[in-house]
N, C-alpha and C positions, 0 to 999 in steps of 0.2 A: 446574765453574763452566761450562765449555763446554757440557756436556750440558745445563744450566738454560737456557742462552741458547737452545739448539736447541729445547727444549720450547716457548719462546715463539713462536720463528720458525714451529714447526709448528703451533701453535695459530693464528697469522695465516694461514697457507697452508690451513687447514682440514684437516690432518692429526695433530690433536692426539689428547690421550685419548678424547674423545668419538667420534671418527673411527674410533680401534680399536675401541671398545666396539660401535659400530653396524656395522662393516663386517669386523671381524676381520682388517684389514691393517695392517702398520705398517713402519717402515724398520729395515734392518740395515746396519751399517757395513761396506762392502766393504774400504775402504782408508782409512788416516788418516796423516798425517805431521804429528807435533807437533813444535814447536822450543820450547825452555825458553830464554829471552834473558836474563832478568833476574829475581832474587829480589824478590817482593813479601814486605812485613813483615805479621805476623799481622792486624795492625789497620789496614793500609793500606785506603783506598777503591778499589774496583776497577770497572771498565766492562768488558763483552764486546760486541763488535760482530759482526754476522753478515752476510756478503755472498754472496748467490746468484750464482755464477759461470755456471752452465750447468745444463741438464736435458734429459731425454728422456722418453719414455713410461714409463720404468721407473727412473730413475736421477735423483739430485740431486747436484751438485758445488758445494759452498760452502766459504767460507774465513772463520774466526774470529778475533778478536784479543783477548787480554786486556790490558787497559791500566789504568796507575795513573790513578785517576779524576780526580785533581787536578792532577798534573805532566804527564800526557798521555803517558809513555813505555810502550812496548811490553813487556810482561813475558813474554808466550808467543803463539804461533800455532798454529792446527790447520787443516788443509786436509783435506777429507773427500769421499768418494764413498759414497753410500749406495744401497741397492737397496730399491724398494717390493716388499713380500712379502705374499703371501696366507697367512696364519697357519694357516688351515685345511688348504690344500692343500700347505703348505711349500714353495712356489714363488714365484720372482719374477713379478710380476703388473703389468700396466699401471695407471697412474693413472686414476681417472674423469676425465670431462671437467671437472668443477667445478675439481678440483685442477689440471689442466694449464692452466686460465685462471688461477688463482690463481699458479701458478708463473711463468707468462707475464707477469703483471702485475708482480710482484716483479722478475723478471728485468730488464724493461724500465726500472723504477726504478733499480735497482742497476747498471745498464749505463752509468749516467752516472758511476758512482765510477771511479776509478783501479784499474786491475788491481793487486793487492798483489804487492810485488817477488819474494816468497817463493813465489807460485804457480808449481807445477809443478817445484819443485826436486826433485833426486835425492840420494839418500845416496850419499856416495862419500868415500873417504880424500883428505885434502889432497894436493895435488901436491908432490912432494920437489923441492927445491931444488938 
């Protein structure tokens, strides 16, 4: 479900399937931190949110939440860092100006949202009492 939400966000940013077909550029996940917090039932209605946290000329940092669509509780979160890759050269490459403008517009809109409490968490063992 997280991947399907990213597909929709990427279409809005202009880096979806058509972009890949025309430019032979895509993104690769460099790092991901998934937290499973509460189990959803097979028939539960769900909603996924996508929040752009930051970007630069070659990377996108975003955060997703999987929620129960009616009750609003969070089932899982996913924090991701992706790299823009030239699939022909097999190298990280800068985004074109049009994509940079789309990213800037989305970041400006998303900057009004509160920063998710789980952003930047590290994996560690619980402290012993």
